[in-house]
C-alpha positions, 0 to 999 in steps of 0.5 A: 500500500505504501509503495503503491501510494508513492508510485501513483503520486509520483506518476501524477507529478512526474509525467516523464515517468509514464511518457516516452518519446518512442518505443526505445525510450525505456525507463530505467531504474537504478540503485544508487551506491552508498558512496554517493551519499558521502559526496552529497547525493542522498538518493537511493533510487534513480528513474532514468530516461536516457533519450530525454536526458532526464532522471529523478531520484528518490530517497526512502526512509523508514520512520526517521527524518535524519538527513546525515550521520557525519563523523568528526575526528582529529583527521577529518576535515569537515570543511573540505569534505562538506563545503570545499573549503579546508578547516584551519590549523587552529581548528585542528589544534583545538580538537586534536588534544581531545581526540588524542586523549580518547585514542590513548584511553582506547589503546591503554584499555585494548579497546575495552574502556567504556564512555561511562567511565569518564564521568561527565564526558558531555562536558569534557569531550562533547562541549570542546569539540562542539565549540571548535566546530561552531567557531570553525563553521562561523569562520568558514562562512565569514571567509566565504560569504554567500557560498558556505550556507548554500553548500552546507544545505547541498551537502546535508540535504542533497546536491541533486533534486529528489523526492523523499519518501518517509514511512511512519507508523500510520502515514506516508509522507512525500517531500519534494526537494526541488533545489535546482528546478529539475523536478516536476517537469512536463512531457511535451504537452502533458503537464504535472497534476500538481506544482512542485515549487523550487526551493530557495537555497540559503545565502547566509548563516544567521547563527549557531547556538546550543539547543536550550539546556543541551551540551550535545546539540547545536542549532544552525540557522540559515536564511530562507527558512532553513534550520539544522540540528547537529547532535553529537554522540558516541557511536559505540559504548566503547571509547573511540577517537571519533564522534558522530553527528546525528543531523536533522532538518528542523525547519525548511522553507514554507515552499517545501512541497509535502503530501501525506497519506494516513494509512491507519 
């Protein structure tokens, strides 16, 4: 039922799915490798018509709205990897002692020591890393005005337009991330049955603050209605010299196209 709803709805708003130029204009379906997600392409499935030089992508999620799970460590340059601008020497000077200490603890315990033995590690580990991350993100934005905000959203949300299908416990939601205007195109004189507006990418970073009463989560607010939360956490119960972000879209522009089906 879920798949049927999603397919039928997409057929209504993407005429090229069911309309070809000729008999040899074949619709191909392709699974996207996980490696693509590391470079900002979050799509799981592609529908392609090579003759029309056209494709759309779908990201399928089961009951969660996380947009990314990126890592930080003493040798991960998030600026270069996410935004195309390298992190500063100062950033690595701030995070290296924290991660180096974690590496020593892991080695000394032969990878058996657990995080809870550190006491208040939210204060001793998470806060210094988040402070350094916050400072560096603001620096990168200040030095590359008008570029970092846009690239951050493209890295986190996706650098290719796509439909996101989210299956919940009693509903299915389809969101259209039409950032570059490649979704919802007509086929000759066949028009989509609903209009999917183009989303505006942000051009500036407004603020980076801690979520209220939190030592684990930063809220990054950008213009055009975008807000992202970055919750840092340890991916394993055992100490390791890296941390993981659970990154979620808190708010998107009001023009984000959304359709829901309640399935009981």
